[in-house]
N, C-alpha and C positions, 0 to 999 in steps of 0.2 A: 810577648813572652807567650814563648810554645807551650802548648797543654794535649799533650797527648797520655791518652786513655787505651789498656789496651784490655778486650774483652776474652775472658779465659771463660773454662771449662771445655765439659768431656763431649765427645763430638754429638750431634746431632742431637741439641737438645735445644736448637733455638736462637744461637748467637748469631749469625748469620740475619734471619729475621728481625733480628732487635736491632742490629746495624743497618738494617736497611731504611728500617722504621726511622734511626737517628739522622742518619744521612741521605733518607729522601733519594737515596742512588743505589737501587737493588745491587746485592751482592748476591751469587750463583746460593741457592739454599736449594737444597733438595736430599731426600728420605735415605740418605746410607752417610756412614762414616767417610771422614777428610774427602769434602765434597769442597772446603776451602784449604788450600794449601800455599800459596800466596797471600798474604796479608791484606785486605781491601782496608782504604786507610778513606773514610769521612770525616768533612769538615761539619763541625755544627755549630749552628751560632746559641750564644748563651740564653736564653730568655731572661729578657728583661725589661718589665713593663717601664721602667722611670727612664732609659733612653727613648723611648716612644712617646711620652710626655713631652720628654723635651723636642723630639720633633715637633710633635704638633704648636709647642711654642714658638721654636725660631723658625719653622717653614726652612730647611735650610735645604743646600740643591743633595747633598750626600748625609745618609745614616751609617753609620756602621758599628754592628754589635761587635762584641768580644767573642771569640770563639776555642771549642773545643775541638781535637782531632780523637775521632776514634780509629782502634785497629781492633778488624777483626779476625783472630788471631786463632787458627786452624786450632782443632780439638786436640785435647791431650789424652793420652790413655797410660794405664801401667806400663812403665819400664822409658816415656817419653825421657828422661832425665837418660838413660843409654841408650837412645836413637830409637827405639821404637816409635811405632807410625810417625815418622818425620821429626819425631822429638828435637834432636838437636837443632833443627832451624827454627821449630817454633819456637823455645826455649832462647832463641836468640833474639827475636822478634819483643818480646817478652822484655829483657831488657831496655829496652828502647822506650820504654814510657813511664809515666809517672805516677801512673795508677793501677791498680789490679780491678777492674768489674767482673766479679767470680759468678756467671751467671749459670744457674741450677735447675734443670727441670722438674717442676711439680706439678705435673700434672696427668692423667692416665690417659692413655689412648694405645691402644695394642694395634694401630691401624701404623702408628709411627715408633720404627725400631730406636731401642734405646742399647749400647751400647754391650752390656751389661745383662739385657735382657729383663731389666726389673728398675723401676720408679724407687731410687732410694737415696733421697738428696744428699744423710748424712755420709752413707757409703760418699759418692759422689766428690762429694768436697775433702773428704779422707784423701781420696785416689790423688787428687790437684795437690792437696797440700804436701801431700807426700812426695811425690813426683818433685816439686817446684825446689822442696827442703833437702830430699838429694843431692841434684843439679848445684845448689849452693855450694853444699858437702865438697863438691868439687873443686868449686874454684878455693873453699876455705883448705881443702890440706892445700893446695897449689901458691898461695900466698901463704900460708903457716910455714913449708918450706923454704920461700924466700926469705921471710922474715928467721928464721934460724941463721939463716948463711947471714945473714946482719947481725947478726950479736955475736957473732967474732971480729966484726968490725968496730973500733971503742967509737969510732962519733957518731954512730947510727945504730948502736947498741941498746940506747934511753931509749928513739924509736920504735926499736922493734919488740923491744919490753912491751911498751905501750899495744902495740899493734898482737903481740899474744896474749895478752892479757883482755882485749876487745874478743879473739877470737876464740877465748875460751868459752866464754862468757853465750856466746852466739851459738857455740858448736854441742852447749845440752842441749837448746833448743830442738835444733836441726836433726839432731840425732832421734829425738822424738816428736817427728814428723810436725816440729812448730815454726815459726815463721821467726826470722833474726830479727823484725819488730818486736820482738817481746822478750828482748834480751835488755838486762837494764846497763844499757853503757853512757860515759859520761860523755860531755860535750865533746873532749880529746880524742877519747873512744873512737865515739863515730865518726870525727875527723879521719883518725888516723887507719879505717876499715874503708871510706869511704873508696878507695879505689876497686873496692871489691865487686861493685858491681849487684850486690846482693837482690835477689829476683823477690826474696820474702823481706827485706829491709821495705819494703813498697806499701803504702796504704791501701788496702783494700776494701770493697765497697760489695757486698752482696744482690743482688739481683735472682729474685725468684720469678721464672718464666712458666705465670699459670694460666689456664684457659680461660675463654671468658664469663662462664659460670664464678670458678673462682677469685678474681677481679672483682665477681658485684658481690662477696661476699663481702670483700677486705675493703669495699666502701662502703660497707654495710656498718664495716668494725669491727667483722668476726674475723675466723683466721681457720686456714686449713691445719692438717697433721703434719703433711707438707710442708710448710711455712713452718710450722712452730718446731721442725728437725731440721731448720736450716737456720733459723733462729737458738736455738742448742747449739749446733755447730761452730754457729760464729766465733768468734773471736771475742773477746772482752771488747765494747766499743765499737767494733767493728760496724757500723750502720748497715740493715738489710729495709732492701726495697721489694715490692710486688708491681709489675708487671704483666700484662698481657700481648709477648707479643703478634701475635697474630693483629689484636685489635688494632696495636700501636701501628703495625705497616699500612693497616687501612684506611686510619686516624690519617698518618704523613699522605696519601694520596689525594684526601680531600680540601682545595683551596681554598673555599671559601669559607671566611670565621663562622661568621653565625653554623655554618652545617657543622661546624665541626664543634661547636659550644654542643650542640643540638645532639652531637655523636655521643659525648663525653659526659653529656646530662642523662643517656637512655643507659651508662652504666654507672649512673651515681659520681660521676666525678667532677672536681671541680676543674682540674688541669691533666695533661696527659702526665701519664707515666714519665713517659722523657723527659718532659720538663723537668721533673722533678729530679728525675737522673741525672742530667748537669747541673743542675742548680748544688745535686748533693758534693758530687765530683767536683767541682769547682771548692766547696766548701770543707771539704775534709781535705786538701792540699793546704788551705790557709789561705788561699785567694780573696782579693779583694776588687772592686771596680771603683774606677773616677772614670769621670767623662770632663772631656772640650766638648762645647757647645758654640756656635753659632752662625753667621746666615751660609756660611760655604759648607759646614760639614757638621754632624753632631755626632759624636763617638764613644763608643768606651774601650776603656783599657783595664787591662790586667797588673796587677802585681800582685806581693806577699803583704800578709798582714804587717804591719810593724813598719815599712818602709818610708823612707825618707818624702820631701820635697821635690827634692834632687834625683833621687833614684827612680821617682815615679816621672818626671819628665826625659828619666836617659831612657823608659820604656819609648816615647813617642821617635828621640832620636838622642843621640850618643853627644852632640853637642849643646842640646837643654842641659843636660847634666854638667856635663864639663865647664860650661860658661855660664850658671845658676846663679838668677841674680837675686828675684823672690820667686813667688807664687802668690798670684791674688785670688780669693777662695769664697766661693758659697755652700751650701746642700742643694740636695735635690730637694729636700721638703722643702727650704726658702722660697727657690723660686716656680714651685707646686704653690706655696702659701701666699706669695706675693703678688707673682705674676709677670715678671719682668725685673730686670736688673738693677733700673734705675730706683727701682720702688724697693728694692734689697739694699741699697744704700741708703735712700732716705732714712730707712728701719736700721742701720747701722748693721744689719748682717753680713754686708760683704770685707771679707778682712782681705788685711797683705800679710803673707807669713813668710819666715827665711827661711834658712838652708835646716834648721835643726824640726822643722814641721812632722811631724809622723801623721801622712795621709790616713782620711777616714773611706771606710767604705760610702759612693753616694755623693762623694766631694763633685763639685765643680771647680777645674782649674782652668787658670789661664797664667802663662810661665812667661816671666820676662828672663832676657840670657843675654850674654854678651862672649861671641867666640873671636 
């Protein structure tokens, strides 16, 4: 399952530095706006200690983590929805992402240019949100016109009415610079306007890009005025993470695990901000992990919360879903407790589940199928 997250924000606020740290594949980073034009794409492993504990037990030939794609999308500016600053090109890249990571500059440094010549997190967020809303209003107008024509066709009238009802709800929010995600749509209405692919319908995660002083204060449970401004401006329920892009980029360049731990400890951090970011992105989209484990391979697989065993099998191969017979199941915690599959069976924790079974996060599965 491909998970693609787009890093958005104003130009020159640290997006490319953040991306470089995430992917450990340096993007072009420079002290001027629009240094990123074509989006950089990085594949990032989902941090999951459970996979490596399984690796230690099974000693497989291969260990394959789940992955997330991060896309470094060039900075948007006021007028982007009308093409300013290569806006049309950048907005097209955003539409391809499942989740928006809205990076916001939360540090003061006169040597680093800000596109508006001031550090104003709330204003920066408003600028981006308005441009995305304006882009969606253009999409809405085109869809509304098409639905209006469908009203005249008897067999399409009912569906068109549902579309127009949903669009009316969404338009109210977009015209106020808010996201389409805030509109209270029924399941039928959401399905009716799915083909619009509204940018502001996507989930959003706010990332405060701090300097080292700011991240140290955050690690101590303190906050900064800039971070508080982001929290106040963030939409309801939208998570806010604090990261020092410069520190994370340096951390990503360290290969030795113990040295990394010491480097984190210097700032009072238990894990990297980027590990927290990947986990948050994964969780925000309602994704879950199951594992396959054996002598050949230990692997993490991504599914949606609520997926059945056949659906999970289909993530491995469509034949597994089509010919699904049963799934042999136990939890990660079971094998960590008992130490082997044989002992799990002795303890009565090894189960056989059928087509109705809903896969749980952390399940270890072995599928039986016939095609």
